[in-house]
C-alpha positions in Angstrom: 0.0 0.0 0.0 1.7 3.2 -1.2 5.3 3.2 0.1 4.7 0.8 2.9 5.4 -2.9 2.6 3.7 -5.8 4.5 4.4 -9.5 4.7 1.2 -11.5 4.8 0.6 -13.2 8.1 3.5 -11.5 9.7 3.0 -7.7 9.4 -0.7 -7.7 8.6 -3.7 -9.9 9.1 -6.2 -10.8 6.3 -8.8 -8.6 8.1 -6.4 -5.6 8.2 -5.5 -6.1 4.6 -9.1 -6.1 3.4 -9.9 -3.1 5.6 -7.0 -1.2 4.0 -8.1 -2.4 0.6 -11.6 -1.0 1.1 -10.2 2.4 2.1 -7.4 2.6 -0.4 -7.8 4.6 -3.7 -5.0 2.5 -5.3 -4.8 -1.3 -5.7 -1.7 -2.5 -3.8 1.1 -4.3 -5.7 2.5 -7.7 -4.7 5.9 -9.4 -4.8 7.3 -12.8 -4.4 7.8 -14.5 -1.1 11.4 -13.8 0.0 13.9 -16.6 -0.8 14.9 -17.1 2.8 11.3 -17.2 3.9 10.6 -20.1 1.5 13.9 -21.8 2.4 13.2 -21.7 6.2 9.6 -22.9 5.5 10.8 -25.8 3.3 13.6 -26.8 5.6 11.3 -26.9 8.7 8.5 -28.7 6.8 10.9 -31.3 5.3 12.2 -32.1 8.8 8.7 -32.5 10.2 7.1 -34.3 7.3 7.8 -37.2 4.9 6.8 -35.1 1.8 6.3 -31.3 1.3 4.0 -30.2 -1.5 4.1 -26.5 -2.4 1.5 -25.0 -4.8 2.5 -21.9 -6.7 0.5 -19.4 -8.7 1.1 -19.6 -12.5 4.7 -19.6 -13.6 3.5 -17.7 -16.6 2.6 -14.7 -14.4 5.1 -14.9 -11.5 8.6 -16.0 -10.7 7.4 -17.8 -7.5 7.5 -21.2 -9.1 11.0 -20.8 -10.3 12.2 -19.5 -6.9 10.5 -22.4 -5.2 12.3 -24.9 -7.4 15.7 -23.2 -6.7 14.9 -23.3 -2.9 13.8 -26.9 -3.0 17.0 -27.9 -4.8 19.1 -26.1 -2.1 17.1 -27.7 0.7 17.5 -31.2 -0.8 21.2 -30.6 -1.4 21.6 -29.9 2.3 19.1 -32.6 3.3 19.1 -35.5 0.7 16.2 -37.2 2.5 13.9 -34.2 1.9 11.1 -34.8 -0.5 9.7 -31.6 -1.9 7.2 -31.4 -4.7 6.5 -28.0 -6.4 3.2 -27.8 -8.3 2.7 -25.1 -10.9 -1.0 -24.6 -10.8 -0.9 -22.5 -13.9 -3.7 -20.5 -12.2 -4.0 -17.8 -9.6 -4.8 -18.0 -5.9 -8.6 -18.4 -6.3 -8.0 -21.7 -8.1 -5.1 -23.1 -6.1 -7.3 -24.7 -3.5 -8.8 -27.1 -6.0 -5.4 -28.3 -6.9 -4.7 -29.3 -3.3 -7.0 -32.2 -3.8 -4.2 -33.7 -6.0 -1.9 -34.0 -3.0 -3.8 -36.8 -1.4 -4.0 -38.6 -4.8 -0.3 -38.1 -5.4 0.7 -39.4 -2.0 -1.8 -42.3 -2.2 -0.2 -43.4 -5.5 3.3 -42.9 -4.1 4.2 -40.2 -6.6 7.4 -38.7 -5.4 8.1 -36.0 -8.0 6.1 -34.1 -10.6 
């Protein structure tokens, strides 16, 4: 919003975001999740789970998917037992939730990599 930056879930709640959005005359811009935030999240999740599945918005509109692949490679390099699957939904956030149904099917079939 304007010159001020917020990290979702850390600096601003969803309720605060939507309140600010209603009052703002300009639509806010977005940016990718910082590399280290993804790294720390993947590293922790890989230690606590057998498999980590990360859904990204479309790689055709954002670099998030590419960054997630780079981070996953680094986490796996440091922890060869880590199993991280990156899913490019080729959609935007409103459609990502439907893709999460795939995770159960993938795990049920023993699919390790996409």
